[in-house]
N, C-alpha and C positions, 0 to 999 in steps of 0.2 A: 690764519691765528688773526682774531677780531681786534679791529681797529677802534677802539673807544674816542668819543668824539672830544675834543680839546675845548674844557671849560674852568680849567686854571686858573684865570682870572675874571670870572664869574664873581669871586667872593676876594677878599682885600688878604693878601699875602701875611704871613706870620713871620717870617724871615724872609733873607737875601733870596733870588731866584737861585734853584742849584738842580741841576740834572738826576734828580732822584726818579725814585721807583713810581709817584705821580705823574713825574712828566714824562719817563719813559713809556709808560701806559698808554698817552694820548701823542706823542712825539709826531708820529708819522699823518695823524690827523692835524695836528699844529700845524709841521713846514707845509703841507701839501696846501693848506689855505692862508699862509702868512708869507710865502716865497711864490712868487708869479714864476709861475710856467716852470714850476719847479721839477716835475714827469720830465719837459720837452729839454728842459736843460741836462739832466742825465741821460737821455737819450742822445741828445748832440754830443757828449761826453765820452760815450761809450761807441756811440758809431767813428768819432776820433783815435779811441785807444786800440780800437780793432785796427784801424789800419797800421798801428805802429808795433803792437804786440807781437812777438815771437815767441816757439816755443820756449822754454826755460825761464822766463822772466818773473821777475819777482813786481808786484804790484802793491804797494802801500796805500791805504786809507787812512789819513788822519783824523783824528774827530769822527768815526763812523757811526757813531749813534747805534742806530738799529739796524743798519746794513745794507739800506734801501740800496746803495750803488752798485756796492760791491755784488749782490745776490743778481742786481740784474746784470751786471757784467759777466758773470757764471754762467747764467742763463743762456748769455749769445756767445760767448768764446767759444773755440774750437779746436784749441789747442791746448796739450799741460803745461800750468803757469803757477806759481804760488802767490796766493791771494791772502794779505793780512790786512784784518782789521785794527785801529787802536784807538781806545778812547778811556779817559779817565774815570769813568762814571759805569761802576759795574751794573746799575739797574740797566742801560744802556747795550752793554757786554750780552746779558744774559739775555735780554730782549732777542739782539741781532743772532746768538748762537741757535735760541728756537724757531725764527725763521727759517735762518739756513739750513737747521735738520729737516723742516718740513719742505723746505722745496729741493731735499738733497741736494744741498751744493758744498762742494769740500772749499770752505774758507777757515783760516784762523784767524778766532777774534783773541785780542790781548787787551786786557784792566792794565793801564798801564799810563801815566802821565808823559804826554808828548815833550814835556822840557827836559823830561831826563831818559827818556826810551833811547839807544842804540837801533835806530832803524838802518843797518848798515846795507849796501850792496842793491838798493832799489833802482830799478829801471824806470818804474813810474812811481809819483809820488801825487798823491790826489789829497785835496783838504779842502772842504765844500763846509763853507763857513763858521771856520775853526779859528782863523790866524785872527778876526777880527774879537776874540775873547782870551788873545793873549795879549797883557799890558804891553803898552808902546817900548818904554826904554827895554824891552828885552826881544820885540818881535823881531827886529833884523838879523838879531843875533839865531833867532829858529830858524828862520831862513836860509841864513847862512850854513848853519848844521843840516841841515834838508841838501841842499847844494853837496857839501861834502859828504854825503853820505850814499851820493847817487853816482850810479854807474855813468861813465861815460857815453854821450847820444842820448841822455836819460830826457824824460819829460816830465813839468811841475803841473798840474791843474790846480788853480785857487779860483774857487765862488765866494764871493763876500760881497757885504752889507757896504755900500759906497758913497762918498758924499760927493755933491757936485763944488766944483772951485767957486762960483758963483753963491754968496746968502743968499739972494732971493730966489734963482732958479732952485737951490736945496729946499727951501722952504714950500716952496710948490710942486715940489717933488713929492716930499713929506707926505703933504698932504692928500696929494692925487693918491700916494700909496695906502693912505688911511680910510679915503674912499674905497679903493678898492678892497681893504679889510673887511668893510660894512657890507660890500657885496660878497663876502664869504660867511656871512652871517654873525660877525664879531659887534658887540655892541661900543658904544663909547666909553663906556666905563672899562670894559673889560681892554679895550685899545689905550685907555689912557693909564692902568694900570701895570701892563706890561711894557710901557715906555718907560714907565718909573722903576720898575721892577730892573730892566735891562741898564738904566742908567749908571755909568761909570763901570758897566761889566763888559757890555758890547762896546768898540770905541773903534769906528768906521776910519777908513784913510780914504782918499780921494783916487782914481783910477791911478791915476798917475805920480801917486804916491805910492801905489803896491808896484805900479811896473817899475820904478827907480832904485826900490828896496830887491825888486827881483836881479835886476841887471849888476846892484851895487855888490850884490852875493857871490856874483860872478857867471850869473847864467846870460847865455850870449843875446838871444831874442828874448823880448815880452813882448805879448798882443792880447787884445782882448778879443775874445770869441764869440760874446753874446752880453747883451745888455738889458734891462728893463729897468727903467726909471732907476731908483737906488741900486739896483741888483746886478752885479756882472762877474762874468767868467773869466778868468784871464789864463793863458798859456806860458810857461815859459821855457828854453830850452837850451839843457847842457849841449854844448855842442864840443869836441877835441879843439 
C-alpha cells in the first residue's frame, strides 16, 4: 500500500486534530518523520517479545493505528499466537486491515475505545504513544485496568513522549527535537501548527511519573529500555 507524504499541517487546520481518514492516509510517513528511531524502537520491542512469547499467548496492541508493530511482529514470530490491535479511529483500523491482508498477516483489528474495551486475558499489552492522549485524571485508572486484564507473568510495553524533570532541560530537548523535525523536511510553520493542534490533546508525563504510575497499578518491575530526548519506551512486568 503506497504511503502518502505528511503535509497535514502545511495548511491551517479548520478543527481540532483528529485521527481521521486524512491523517490515516499519511500516518506512516508522519510517525516515521516525527518519532526519532521509530523503526529501530519497533525492532527492539519485537526482539524483546520474541524472547518471551510462547504458543497460545495473546498479544494486544492498544492504539494500534495502522498496524505497523503487529504486522512486523507477525512477520517475525514463529509460533501460533493471538494478535489483536485496538484503535478508536475507523480510518486507522481500515488501513491496518488492508495492510495486514496485503502481508497475509493473521491479525484481528478491532475498532473500539480502549477506555471501554474489555481486553481480558492478555499475556502482553503494548501501548505505543497511546497513554499520552488519555486525560490525566483517568490515565492511572486505565493502567490499573490493563494490569487487572493481564495474565500472571505478563508484560506491558509502553512508548510515550515524555517531559524532563528540569524545565530548562525540557526546553533544550524540545528545541533539539524541533531541529530534528526540520531535518525530516518539516517547515517551521508545520511544526508550530502541529504543536498548537496537539496542545491540551497530547499531555506527556516524565519517565518517573510513568514508572510510578505502572508500579502503583500493581506491576512489580518497571524500567526504561529506550530513550531519545523526549521519547521513551518503558516495560512493566506483572509477577505473581
